[in-house]
C-alpha positions in Angstrom: 0.0 0.0 0.0 1.2 3.5 -0.9 1.9 5.6 2.2 3.8 8.7 3.1 6.9 6.7 3.7 6.8 5.8 0.0 6.4 9.3 -1.2 9.7 10.7 -2.7 9.0 14.1 -1.3 8.8 12.8 2.2 11.8 10.6 1.6 13.8 13.7 0.5 12.8 15.6 3.6 13.7 12.7 5.8 17.1 12.3 4.2 17.8 16.1 4.4 16.6 16.9 7.8 16.4 13.7 9.8 19.3 11.7 8.5 21.4 14.8 7.5 22.3 18.1 9.1 19.5 20.7 8.6 22.1 23.5 8.5 23.3 22.1 5.2 19.9 23.0 3.7 19.9 26.7 4.7 19.4 28.9 1.7 19.1 25.9 -0.6 16.1 24.5 -2.6 14.6 22.9 0.4 14.7 26.1 2.5 11.2 27.5 2.2 12.4 30.8 3.5 14.7 31.2 0.5 12.1 29.9 -1.9 9.4 32.4 -0.8 11.9 35.3 -0.7 13.1 34.5 -4.2 9.6 34.7 -5.8 9.5 37.4 -8.4 7.3 40.4 -7.7 5.6 40.0 -11.1 4.8 36.3 -10.4 3.1 37.2 -7.1 1.1 40.1 -8.5 0.0 38.0 -11.5 -0.8 34.9 -9.4 1.6 32.8 -11.5 1.5 29.7 -9.3 3.7 27.8 -11.7 6.7 29.9 -10.5 6.4 28.1 -7.1 8.1 24.7 -6.6 5.1 23.1 -4.9 6.2 19.5 -5.5 9.3 20.1 -3.5 7.4 20.3 -0.2 5.0 17.8 1.6 1.4 18.4 0.5 2.5 21.1 -1.9 0.4 20.1 -5.0 -2.7 19.7 -2.8 -2.1 23.1 -1.2 -1.7 24.7 -4.6 -5.0 23.2 -5.8 -6.9 24.7 -2.9 -5.1 28.1 -3.4 -6.2 28.3 -7.1 -9.8 27.9 -6.2 -9.8 30.7 -3.6 -10.3 33.2 -6.4 -13.2 31.3 -7.8 -16.3 33.5 -8.7 -18.4 30.8 -6.9 -18.5 31.6 -3.2 -19.1 27.9 -2.2 -16.0 26.8 -4.3 -14.0 29.5 -2.6 -15.2 28.4 0.8 -14.3 24.8 0.2 -10.8 25.9 -0.9 -10.3 28.0 2.2 -11.4 25.0 4.4 -8.9 22.9 2.5 -6.1 25.3 3.2 -7.1 25.4 6.9 -7.0 21.6 6.9 -3.5 21.6 5.5 -2.4 24.0 8.2 -4.2 22.0 10.9 -2.2 18.9 9.8 1.0 20.9 10.0 1.8 21.1 6.3 3.4 24.4 7.1 6.1 24.5 4.5 3.5 24.2 1.7 1.2 26.7 3.4 4.0 29.2 3.7 4.3 29.2 -0.1 0.7 30.5 -0.3 1.2 33.6 1.9 2.2 36.2 -0.8 -0.9 35.1 -2.8 -3.2 35.1 0.1 -2.3 38.7 0.9 -3.2 39.7 -2.6 -6.4 37.8 -2.7 -7.4 39.4 0.6 -6.6 42.8 -0.9 -8.9 42.1 -3.9 -12.3 43.8 -3.2 -14.0 41.3 -5.5 -12.7 38.2 -3.7 -14.9 36.1 -1.3 -14.0 35.8 2.4 -11.3 38.4 2.3 -10.9 38.7 6.0 -10.7 35.0 6.6 -8.1 34.7 3.9 -6.0 37.4 5.6 -6.4 35.7 8.9 -5.3 32.5 7.3 -2.0 34.1 6.1 -1.4 35.4 9.7 -2.1 31.9 11.2 0.5 30.4 8.9 3.0 32.9 10.4 2.2 32.0 14.0 3.0 29.2 16.3 0.0 28.3 18.3 -0.1 26.1 21.4 -3.8 25.3 21.6 -5.5 25.7 25.0 -2.2 26.7 26.6 -2.3 29.9 24.6 -4.4 31.7 27.2 -1.5 32.7 29.5 0.3 35.9 30.0 3.4 34.4 28.3 1.5 32.9 25.3 -1.6 35.0 24.5 0.1 37.6 22.3 3.2 35.5 21.3 3.6 35.1 17.5 6.5 32.7 17.5 9.5 31.5 19.5 13.1 32.3 19.4 15.2 31.2 16.4 16.8 28.4 18.4 13.5 26.7 19.3 13.0 23.8 17.0 9.5 23.1 15.7 9.2 19.9 13.7 6.4 19.2 11.2 5.1 15.6 10.9 7.3 15.1 7.8 10.4 16.1 9.8 10.6 19.5 8.0 11.7 22.3 10.4 8.4 24.1 11.1 10.1 27.2 12.4 11.5 27.8 9.0 8.0 27.7 7.6 6.8 30.2 10.2 9.7 32.5 9.5 9.1 32.3 5.7 5.5 33.3 6.3 6.4 36.2 8.6 9.0 37.4 6.1 6.4 37.3 3.3 4.0 39.4 5.3 6.8 41.9 6.0 7.7 42.1 2.4 4.1 42.9 1.5 3.3 45.0 4.6 2.8 48.1 2.5 -0.1 46.3 0.7 -1.6 45.1 3.9 -1.3 48.5 5.6 -3.5 50.0 2.9 -6.2 47.6 4.1 -6.4 49.4 7.4 -8.6 51.9 5.5 -10.7 49.2 3.8 -14.5 50.0 3.8 -15.2 46.6 5.6 -14.5 46.6 9.3 -13.7 42.9 9.4 -11.1 43.4 6.7 -9.5 46.3 8.7 -9.3 44.1 11.8 -7.9 41.1 9.8 -5.3 43.5 8.3 -4.2 44.5 11.8 -4.0 40.9 12.9 -1.9 40.1 9.9 0.5 43.0 10.4 1.0 41.9 14.0 2.5 38.7 12.6 5.2 40.5 10.6 8.9 40.2 11.4 10.3 43.6 10.4 9.4 47.2 9.6 7.9 47.4 13.0 8.2 51.2 13.2 6.3 51.7 10.0 3.7 49.2 10.9 3.1 50.5 14.4 2.9 54.0 13.0 0.2 52.9 10.6 -1.7 51.1 13.3 -1.6 54.1 15.6 -2.7 56.4 12.9 -5.7 54.2 12.1 -6.5 53.9 15.8 -6.7 57.7 16.1 -9.5 57.8 13.4 -11.2 54.4 13.8 -14.9 54.6 14.7 -15.8 50.9 14.8 -15.4 49.7 18.4 -14.4 46.1 17.5 -11.8 47.3 15.1 -10.5 49.6 17.8 -10.1 46.7 20.2 -8.2 44.8 17.5 -5.9 47.7 16.8 -4.9 47.9 20.4 -4.2 44.2 20.6 -2.1 44.4 17.4 -0.1 47.2 18.8 0.5 45.4 22.1 1.5 42.3 20.2 4.0 44.1 18.1 5.4 45.8 21.2 5.8 42.3 22.8 7.4 40.7 19.8 9.9 43.6 19.2 10.7 44.4 22.8 9.3 47.9 22.6 9.8 49.3 26.1 7.0 51.9 25.7 4.3 49.3 25.2 3.7 48.6 28.9 3.3 52.3 29.8 1.1 52.9 26.7 -1.3 50.1 27.5 -1.5 51.1 31.2 -2.4 54.6 30.1 -5.2 53.3 28.1 -6.8 50.8 30.5 -6.5 53.2 33.5 -8.3 56.1 31.7 -12.1 56.1 32.3 -12.6 58.3 29.2 -11.2 55.6 26.9 -13.9 53.3 25.3 -14.3 50.2 27.3 -13.4 47.8 24.5 -10.1 49.6 24.2 -9.5 49.5 27.9 -10.1 45.7 28.0 -7.7 45.1 25.0 -5.1 47.4 26.6 -5.5 45.5 29.9 -4.9 42.2 28.1 -1.9 43.7 26.4 -0.5 45.1 29.7 -0.8 41.6 31.3 1.3 40.1 28.5 3.9 42.9 28.5 4.8 42.8 32.1 5.4 40.3 34.9 4.1 42.6 37.5 1.4 41.5 40.0 -2.0 42.6 38.7 -3.0 45.7 40.5 -6.5 46.0 42.1 -7.1 48.9 39.7 -6.9 46.6 36.7 -9.1 44.0 38.3 -11.7 46.8 38.8 -11.4 47.8 35.2 -12.1 44.2 34.1 -15.1 44.0 36.4 -16.5 47.2 34.9 -15.6 46.8 31.3 -15.2 43.1 30.5 -19.0 42.6 30.3 -21.0 40.1 28.3 -21.7 42.9 25.8 -18.0 43.5 25.4 -17.3 39.8 25.1 -19.9 39.6 22.3 -18.4 42.6 20.5 -14.8 41.1 20.7 -15.7 37.5 20.0 -15.1 37.7 16.2 -11.6 39.1 16.7 -8.9 36.6 15.7 -7.2 36.8 19.1 -10.4 35.8 20.8 -11.3 33.1 18.4 -7.9 31.5 19.1 -8.8 30.9 22.7 -12.6 30.3 22.4 -13.0 26.6 23.2 -16.4 25.1 22.4 -18.6 28.1 23.2 -16.6 29.5 26.1 -16.4 33.2 25.2 -12.7 34.1 24.3 -12.7 37.3 26.3 -14.2 35.7 29.4 -11.7 32.9 29.1 -8.8 35.3 28.8 -9.8 37.4 31.8 -10.5 34.3 34.0 -7.3 32.5 33.0 -4.9 35.5 33.1 -6.2 36.8 36.5 -6.2 33.3 38.0 -2.6 32.8 36.8 -1.6 35.9 38.8 -3.4 34.6 41.9 -1.5 31.3 41.5 1.8 33.2 41.4 0.8 35.2 44.5 -0.1 32.0 46.3 3.4 30.5 45.5 5.0 33.7 46.7 3.1 33.4 50.0 4.3 29.9 50.5 7.9 30.9 49.8 7.7 33.9 52.2 6.1 31.8 54.9 8.8 29.2 54.5 11.5 31.8 54.9 12.7 31.7 51.3 14.6 34.8 50.2 14.0 34.1 46.5 12.0 36.7 44.7 9.6 35.1 42.2 8.9 36.1 38.6 6.0 38.4 38.7 6.7 40.0 42.1 6.7 43.8 41.8 9.3 45.6 43.8 8.4 48.8 45.7 10.3 50.9 43.2 8.4 49.3 40.3 5.1 49.8 42.0 5.8 53.5 42.6 7.4 54.2 39.2 5.4 56.7 37.2 3.8 55.4 34.0 4.5 57.9 31.1 3.7 56.7 27.6 6.3 57.6 25.0 3.9 56.6 22.2 1.5 59.0 20.6 -1.7 59.1 22.7 -4.7 57.6 21.0 -8.0 58.3 21.8 -17.7 24.1 18.8 -17.6 26.4 15.5 -15.7 29.6 15.9 -17.4 32.7 14.6 -16.3 33.9 11.2 -14.5 37.2 10.7 -17.5 38.0 8.5 -19.5 38.3 11.7 -17.5 41.3 12.8 -19.7 43.9 11.2 -22.7 42.3 12.8 -20.9 42.1 16.2 -20.3 45.9 16.1 -24.0 46.4 16.3 -23.7 45.5 19.9 -23.1 49.0 21.1 -20.9 49.4 24.2 -21.1 52.4 26.3 -17.7 53.9 26.9 
């Protein structure tokens, strides 16, 4: 019987990366990072799929077949193609999926395409390393990927972290195109664009500037929440020291709309190890209401942690604040036991009293589809 072990593509991957030294493949024909980076601009713009060596990577031809149908005039055909790509990613065929990212971004930018927001989110998901239910922690909620020295292996043996890096590089290379979508007429496309930009690997100053500029004029409350999360995520990924102060300024200001305060509070929790202040807990009690949870439910960040009908926002708040309580309990045990070790997450008196001054420009079972975002925004939230 024919199986994956008989497939010459899988055999080549096994020989190169399991039997051989992966470092020998860097920059070569099996390095998906190099392959994506070498795609001609004209081939990407004209959707010339035959310029891509699909057959070189596991599940490549099947992935190409789904990609080609994404531009189908028939919405149902496009939907099936998108589900097919999602299935390939779910089965960790990341290297083949990474090859689709430049084309996904262009399809998402096409106003005549179906499911534009979901396609943009798909591109962003290829560029992210997700950890399932464990995602809902202060360390993981806004993480895009791990350090370069963390090895992620696909089922074929291909280095999955190369695939993630290839996708992130592709988003960065086309970030100017994605930034134009921050002004798209469709709110769910604007939010998906922010989510995609937050997965980029470079040009962080340009991208953060574009997100901040959009936040200063955005009127849709759900998109505002997404923009704040995207900015916090970029600050975390790129080690921006101003992110913690900026998010605190937002969540502590009663004049800021509540969905922005909630997103800023989530961002602050991920940007610092400090013990959660009572002020933040009070903000969550006031602002993280069922109405806010419904409004934010279609956001990709919330969909990623929404397990079987448990609202993503409520799950985030419950898990992140409970995590802090667990830390405090451990610290109490150590203190009672006479330990002099200061635990991660313990705020020093100097840190607690330090002023917070933002250096950023001040700014005023089935998961829901991104296409529900415009309907979700009808749930008006009183600031």
